[in-house]
N, C-alpha and C positions, 0 to 999 in steps of 0.2 A: 484350586483350592479343594481341600477334603471336604468331605461334610464337616465336620467339627469346627473346622476354622471359620466357613459357612456361618453356623449356627451363633459363632462368637461375632460374625462381623452383622447377622439379623439381630444379636440382643442387643448390639450396641447404636444399632440405626432407629429400634422401636424405641429404647431412651433418647435419641436424637429428636424423634416426630415427638412424644409425648412430653418429652422439654417444650419443643418450639411450638407444641400446642399453647403448653399454659403459658410462655410468653408472649403469645398471638393474645391470649385473653387477658394479660396485662394490659399490654399496651393500647387493646381498645380501650379498656375500663378508663385509662390513663387519657387518654384522645377525649372521650366523652365527657369525662372532669374537664378537661382543660377548656373545651368548649362551650362548655356548661357556666364555666366561671370566665366566658367571655375572651379568654387566651387564644393567642396566636396557634394553632394545632398543624401550621405548615411542617415544621420540621419534625414533628412526629409523625407523621402521615405518610414522610417520605421514609423515615425510617422504618416504620411497618410495612409500606411497600419493600424494603429490602429484606424485611424478615419475612415474610408471605413468600419472596423468590426462594430465600435459603428453606423453608419450611417445605416448598414444591421439589429440592432436590435431595432433602432426605426422606419423600415420601419418593422419590424415585429411585434411591438408594434402596430403602427398604422392600420396595415392589422387584428390583428390580432381583436383592438376595433369593425372594420368596420364589421368583421363578427360577432361579440358579436350584434351589434346594426342590424344585417339585418334579426335576427331571432326575 
């Protein structure tokens, strides 16, 4: 993959990481609200775990692209 393509993929990966952080924060706030109001949070916590796993993949992808660009 050429440098321009790597940079484009990196920009997309950075957007995914930023959006993921936003979604994680919203989900965590929602869980806190549900818990505060006495609602069951089991499903929301399962979704949060999935979202965190996805975020780890986004971070790994971004880090891989950064490493490729560094060479």
